[in-house]
N, C-alpha and C positions, 0 to 999 in steps of 0.2 A: 442491609446495604453495605455496612462496614465489612462483613465477611466477603462480599462480592469484590470489593475494592482490594481487600487483603490478598485475594487469590489471583489478582492480576499481576503477572510478572512485569519486571521492568521493561522487558522487550515489548509486551503488549501495551504498556502505558505509553512508551515513547515512540513506538512504530505504528500504533493503531489509534489509541484514544487521543493522544496529543495532537496529531495532524487532523483528526476528525473535529476536535473542538476548535482548533485554529481555523479550519476550513469554514465552519459554521459562522464564526465571528467575522471573518474576512468577507465571506459571501454575503452576509447580511449587510455589510457596509458598502460593498462595491457593486452589488447586483440587486435586482428586484426580488430575488429568491430568498426566502426566509426559512431556515431549517431548525430554528430554535424550538426546543420542546419545553413546555411548562412543567411536565412531569419529569422529575429528576431521574428516575429509574429508566423510563422510556428514552430520555435524553442520552443517558450513558450508553445504552445499547445502540441507539441511532448514531451517535458520534463515534463510537467504536467501529460500527459497520462502515461509516463514511471513511474513517481512517484506514480501515482494512482495504477498502477499494482504492484509496490513494496509494497505499503501500504496494498493492498488486500492480497498479499502473506503473509505479516506479520500477518494480522488479521486471515486468514484462516489456516495458517500452523504454524508459529512461536509461536503465542500466545497459541494455543491448546497444542502444544508439551511442552512448558514451564509449562503450567498448569498440564499436565499429569505427569510430573516429579516433581511436587510440588515446582517448582522454583517460581511460581506465585500463589497467592491466591487472588481471586476476592471477593468483597463484593456481597451479594445477590443483584440482579438487582433492586428489589422493594425498598430495603434500599438505593441503590445508587440514585434512582429517588427522593425519599423523601429528602435525605440529600442534593442533589444538588439544590433542590428548596430552602432550608434553607441557604445553604452556597455556594455562586456562585464561590468561589475559587476552589471548587471541579471540576467544568467544566474546568477551566483553567489547573488544575493539570492533569485532564484526557487527555486534548489536548497534554500537554507535554509528558505524559506517552505514548500516541500514536505516538508521534514523535520519542521517543526512540525505540519503537517497529519497526517503519519504518526504522530507521537507522540500527537496527539489521538485518532486512530483506534485506536492501540494500547490506550489506556485504555477506549475504547468496546468494543473486541473482548474485552478481559479481563472487562469487566462483563457482556457477553453470554454469555461462556463460563461465568461464575459463575452466571448465571441459568439457562443450559442445564443446568448440573450439578444444580441444584435440581429442574428439570423432569424430568430423566432419572431422578433418584432417586425421583420420584413416579410416573413412567410407565416402568416397567422395560423394556417392549417396545422403547423407543427405543434401548436399548443394543445390541440385535441389529440395528438399522437404522442404526447410527452411520456406517458406511462409505457406504451409499447416500445418506444425508442430506448428508454431507460432499462426496461427488463431485457430487451435483446442485447444491449451492450453489456449489462451485468452478466448475463448468461455466457456470452463469449469470453469475457474477462475471467470468469471463474473456471470455465472449461480449460482455458490455456494455463491458468494458475495451477489447476489440478494436474495437468500434464507436466508442467515444470517441476512441481513438488514430487511427483512420481519418479521423474528422472533423477532428482537429487537423492531420493531414497535408494534407487537402484545403484547410483554411483557410490553411495555410502556403503551399501551392502558389498559391492565389488571391492571397495578399498579395504574393508574389514576381512573379507574372505581371503584376499591376496596376502594379508599380513599374518594369517593363521598358519 
């Protein structure tokens, strides 16, 4: 277990595990849903996955919405790549930035879960479809996450090739 925790980077801890644990604690207090795991190893994996989902929601939905309303302005990606090679603090600042995005996403997801809880109590048939709904939403979320990550990789390759 110690080896597993030692291998988690600060990015993984603060952008995936931290929001996952906080989500489980808050969801248990504010909703009827209980995601707490008695088995610590299983719990760490589940909380990490929940945090990963929260992080992806932030990346795919919260960030673009905030950019659309000009709440955020990002530097050009090629400039970001060049600057981060010269100033390693930019990578750390970007990590912290992503953590804040994940925490924002955490509160949005808790709010959505609370609304879903109300909807599910009004439309009881949704309870029997909970697994199908969750699997479908997760599939869509990770398909679009995969697409976004592939685009980042392509942009990074392009930025490095143009510098050569």
